[in-house]
N, C-alpha and C positions, 0 to 999 in steps of 0.2 A: 737832314739832322740825323746823326748817328744815334745808336741805342743809348750810350751814356748821356749824351746831351738831352735826349728825350726823357730819360729818367730824372735828370736834374730839373728840367722844365716842369715835369709833373710834380716834383717835390716842392718846387718853389711856388707853384700856383694852386696846388691841390687839384690839378686837372686829371682826375681819375674817377671812374665810376665804380660803384659798389655792386658786388654780386650778393645773392642771399647769404646771410650769416646769422648765427646765433652766438650768444656769449654767456659767460658765467664767471664770477669772481672766485678765485681759488684761495685756499687758506694761506698761501704765500703772499697774498695781496695783489698778485698779478691777475690779469684777465685772460681767460681762455676764450678764443674765438674759433668756431668751427664752421666749415663750409657745408653746403647741401650734400656733398659727396663724401664728407668725413675727413677731409684735410683739416689740420688744426694749426694754430699759431698762438703763442703766448706773448702778450703785450704788457708793458707797464701801464699803470692807470692813465698817465698823461697822454701816452701815445694812443691808447685805445680811445680816449676822449676825442682826440683830434681825428682819428679814423672814423669814429661814429658820426662826427659832424662833417665829414669829408673835407677837413682842413688839410693844409700842406703837411706832409710828413718829412721831418728833417733828415731822417736816416734813409739813405738810398737802399741799404740792405734790407730794411724792414719793408720798404715799398716793393722790392723785388720778391721778397719772401711771401708777402700777401698776394702778389700777382701769381706766383708759381703755385700757390695753394688755392687758387680760384676764389679768392675773397674780394679781389678788385680787378679792374682792367684799365689799361692806359690808352688803348687804341680802339680796336674794333669790338663792340659788345657782341656782335653776332658770332665772331670767332670764339670769344670767351665762353659764351653760352654753349656752343657746340662742344668745346672741350670739356666743360663741366658736365654736360649731358652724357658724354662718352664715359667719364669716370663714374657717374651715377649708374649708368647701364651696367658697367662692370661690377659694381657693388651689389646690384640687384640681379645678377646673372643666375642666381639659384632658381629663379622663377621659370627658366626655360625647360627644365627637365621633368617636372612633375615629382610626385612623392618618391623619395629615394631611401628613406628610412622606414623599414617595415618591421614592426614589433609583433611577435607571436607570443601571446600569453598562454602557455601550454597547460598551466594548472594554477589554481589558487591554493592548492595544498601546501602546507609548510609545517615543520616541526618546531619552529622557533616561536617565541612569545614576545617579539620586539615591541616595546611600549610605543614607539613612534611609527609603527608600520603604516605606510601610506597606501597599501593596496588591499586592505581588508582581507587578509589571508584567512584560510580555513584550515582546520585540523585535517591532516591528510588521512583520507579514508577510502581505500579501494577504488580510486579513480573517480569519485563522485564529482569532483570539480576539475577533471582533466578534459582537455580538448579531444574530441573524437577524431578518428582518422578521416571521416567524411568531411568534417569541418576543416581539418588541416588541408585536405586536397583542394577544397574550394578556395581557401585562403591563398594557397599557392597560385591558383588561377588569377586571383586579384593582384597578387604581387607582380605577375608578368603582364597584367593589363597596364601597369604604370609605364609611361614612355621613357623613364629615366634609364640611361645606359649603365649607371652605377647604382647598385642596390646593396644596402646594408640590411642583413637579416639578423634581428636581435631576439634572443629567446629570454623571456622573463616569466616570473611567477607572482605569488608563491615562490616555492623552490623548484625551478624548472627541472632539475635533475631527478626529481621524484616522478617525472613523466618523460624519462629519457627515450622510451620507445616511440613516443610521438615526435620528439626532436629528430630521432634517426629517420623516421619516415618522411618528415618534411624536407630534411636535407637531401635524401635520396630522390624525392620528387623534383626538387629544384635542380639538382645536378643533371638529372635525366632530361628535363625540359630545356636546360640551358645549352645542351648540345646544339639545338637549333637556334635558340635565342641569342647566344653569344654575348650575354651581359657580363660586366665585371661585378662579381658578388663577393661580399665579405660576410662571414658568419661571426656572431658574437653572442655571449651569454653572460647574464648577471646571476651569480650563484653564491651561496655560502661556502661552496667547495667541500662540504662535509660528506657528500655522497659520491665522491669520485671513486671510480674503480679503474683497474687497468684497461678494461674494455672501453670505458668512456674516454679516458685520456688518449688512447690510441685513435679513437674515432675523431676526437678534436684535433689531434696532430695531423691526421690525414687531410682534414678539411680546413686546416689553418684557422682555427678558432681564435678570436680575441676573448679573453676571460676577464671579468671584473667581479670583485667581491667587496664586502663591507668590512672595514676595520676601523673601529671607533677610537683607537688609542691603546694605552696600556691595558693589561688584562682585567684589572678591577673595573675600569670604566667600560670597556667593551662588554663584559659579562653583565654589568648592571643595566646597560642599554639594551642588550640583546640576550635576555635570559634563555637558557636551553635546559629543559627539564632533565635532570640526571647527569649533567656534565658541564664542562667549561666550553662555551662557544669560542672563546679566544684561542684556546689550545687547539681545538679542531680546525679553526680557520687557519692558523699558522701551519699546521700539518698539511692542510689542503694547498696552501700557497707553495710550500716546498715541493709537493708532488707535481703541481701544475707547472712550476718553473722548470723542474727537471724534464718534464715531458714536452713542454711547448716552448721553452725559452723565456728568459726574464722579460723580454720586450713584449710578449704576448699576454702578460698577466699584470693587472693593475688593481688598485683598491681605492675606495673613497670612504670618507668618514661622515657620519650624520651627527650633527652637533645638538646635544640636549643642553638643558640649563647647567647641569653639572659639568659638561664639557667645557663651557666657557671659562671655567676657573683654571684650566690646564692647557693653555695654548702651546707652550713650549714642550710639555711632556708628550702631547699628541704628535707634534712634528718629530720629536726625537725618537719616538717609537717607530715611525716610518723609516727614519734613517737607520735605526738599528736593524730593521728587517730588510735593508738593502733597496728600498724603493727610490726611484728617481722622480716620482711625481706624487703629489698629495692633493686631493680635492676636498676643500673645506666647505662642506655642503650644509646649509641650514635646514631646519625642520621644514617639512612640506605640509601645507594646509589641506591634506586629503586623508581619507580613510580613517584608521584608528588614530593617526597623528592629530587629526582635527579634534577628536574626542579627548585626547590627552594633553591638549595644548596648555591648559591652565597649570597642569602639573609639571610639564616638561619644557614649556615654551619660555620665551624671553622677548624683550623689546628689541627693535631693530638696532637701536644705538648700542645695546649690549653686544650684539653680534658683531657690529662694525668695530667696536673697541677690541674684541677678541681677534678679529681678522687683522686689524692693523698690527697688533702685537705679534701674531703668528707670522704674518708676512715679513715683518722686520727680522724675526728670528730666522726665517727661511733665507732671506737675503744674506744675513750674517753667515749662515752655514755655507752658502755658495761662495762667499768671499774667502772662507777658510779652505776651500778647495773641494768640497763635496757638492756635486751638482744635483740639485733637486728643484723641481718647479712646483709652483702652486697652479694647479690645472685651470682653475677658473680665471685667475689673473692672466694666464696665457691666452685663454679664449678672448677675454676683453682686449688685451694688448694686441692680439692679431687683428682685431677690427680697427684699433686705433692706429697701428703702425704699418698696416698694409692696405692696398686699395681693393682687396679681394673680399668676396662675401664671407660672412662667418659660417663655419661648418656646424655651428651649434644651433639647432633648429629653434630652440626656445628664445633666441634673441634675434630672430629674423623679423623684418617688416617689409612686405606683408607677412603676417604671422606664419610660422612654420607648420602649425597645426593644420592637417588636411592637405595643405599645399606642398609640404615637404615630408609629412609623416602620415602613415596609416597604422592603426593598431587593430590586430585581430584577436578578439577576446576568446577565452576558452569555450564560451557558449555560442560563438558564431557572430556576435555583434562586432561591427566595425566602427572604430572611433577615430576622431581627428588627431588625437594625441594620447600619450600615456596618461596624462592628467585627466583627459576626458573620460577614459574608462574608470579611473579612480573615482571620479565624481559619480559615475553610474553605480558604483558599489555602495554609495551612501545615499542612493535614491534620486540622483539628478542625471537624466540621460540627454541633456541639452546638446551635447557634443557627439551623440551617436549618429553616425552617417547612415547606417542601415545594417544589412546582413552580408555575410560572405557569399551568399547566393545571389546578391544583387550585382548587376554588371557595373563596371567602373564608371560609366557615364552617369548612372543613377546615383551612385555614391557621391560623385563630384557635384551633382546638381541638387543635393539634398538640402533641406531647410537649415541643417547645421552648417553646411558650407556657405550658404547665403549669409548666415549670421556672422561667420568668421570673416567673410569678404567685406561685410559692412562695418565691422568693428576691429579689424585686424591690421589696419595701417596706422602705425604709431604717429607718422608725420601729420595726421589729420585729427588726432585725439586731443581733447582739452587737457592741458597740463603737459602734454608731450610735444605738441606742435612747435612750441617756442623754447624747448629745452636744448641746451648745448650738447647734451649727450645723445640725442635721438638718433644721429647717424650710426651709432654703435649699439643701439638697444632695440628692443621689440616690445610689443604689447603683451599682456598676460591675460587673455580672455578666460582661461580656465580658472586662474587664481581669482579673478574678479567675480566670476560666477560663484566660486566657493565662498568668498568672503562677503560679497556685496549683492549677489543675486542677479547681476547683469554682466554682460561681457566687457563693458567699458569701465564701470566702477568710478571711483573718485580718486584721482591721483594723490591728493593731499593725505588720503587715508590708506593708500595702497602700500602694502608691505613690499611688493615687487619694486615699486618705484622708489621708495625710501631706501631700500637696500642697495639698489643699483646706483642711485645717485651717490650714496656714500662710497661704494666701491670705486666708481669712476673718479670721485674726488681724491681718494687715496692714491690711485695710480697716476692721475694727472699732477698731483702735488709732487710725486717723485719725478715725473718727467720734467716739470717746471724747475725743480731744484737742480736738475742736471748733473747729479753726481755720476762721474764717468763709470765707476764700478757698477752702480745700480743700472745705468743705461745699458751697459754691456751684458749684464745678466738678463735684462728684459729682451734684448736682441737675441740672445742665445735661446731663450724660451720660445720666442716667436718663430725663429728660423731653424731651430734644432730639431730634436726627436719629437714627433707628435705625441701628445698625451691622449689617453682614452677618455672620451666624453660622448655626450649624446650628439653624434655627428651623422650627417647624411652622406 
């Protein structure tokens, strides 16, 4: 029997077997079906009902599509399972290398007074909250203990440029050590850019730094969110952007916005400000439940549905701008779409399962503490050290066998968590142990009350509704985002 006759026979008799699948009804009325490895197919309700009951499928193209996406098999179940396992192994391949994102918190000192600050910054005072050179050297040793051949070294604060001598020393130590280690290393920094000097810019240029800053929209909104005593934070940020672009190139400088309650009233204005300043990427980031942001949540915060309403409007505006000829991506949509539209692991450690905390990320705090994630050290600043692995003086094996890592290993696989295990979006999503610890007091939490879960389910719905509608222009823009110029994100 040739292939076409076999397909016809399977269609007429329902003679096919099902592979594991999850499903969810979209706003379009169609049903999204996802495989264990993240392939997806959109079915009309009657076809889905027939598939769910393993009844004959009248459309041979649908049968072939479901088979190609490892949702059913017509002949050998063993072969189908092996192919599915291969795809799943590819999607989880990030587990092979060990931690590759290494965050150095060189100071908590900062001269801003951001109401939503998530790192519990301190007023800058004579290096009191700066990383010592001894701590920096020990942290570099831990960096090279990681077996990953690709290492991203990210400098954070506070305002890290206030501790530039520490940054310089760390980079010098890494470069000297890497003569023998031969790792691929990327340096990045998150900064207001207000303290740039010619010396700092030349240093960044020599070492190919990627630079990220905060830009919350038009000047009045930015200055209200990020007050700076004695001046306009927006004006200084724009000046810093111009200097950084001139020295490092446009492709090395990015920005993200943090959305407060007042931001949600101005989705188009925020996007238009990024376009006016020549950005090709915008990251629409919600408030974080850490540090001072947690204390200010009642004043600045908002419901998830309000954020999703804002996001839907902003994304539609971004798509319209792209259709008009100006290419700009929404960075988080790109991250999610990369997981949906490619078979590869997400580069964004916060959406990995098993969780990226500890397994993909290590954070070296200014005081020598080592944490499983940036969010873990933020929790420590408000009195919760659950995700502290140990000290920079501990060896790598001790850190990886710490109680914090045991906790993450036990609670960090989304496919096994209540409320996640049967979710159609779980192949593209990850658990949020730090957020659950912050909001619920344990690393699993309750998915029905989880801001992380509600927000991501809404975001995935928005994107899958676009994919199901199938507008050629929108699909083309999404493909350009996924396969075009990479955006700056928390990548390993």
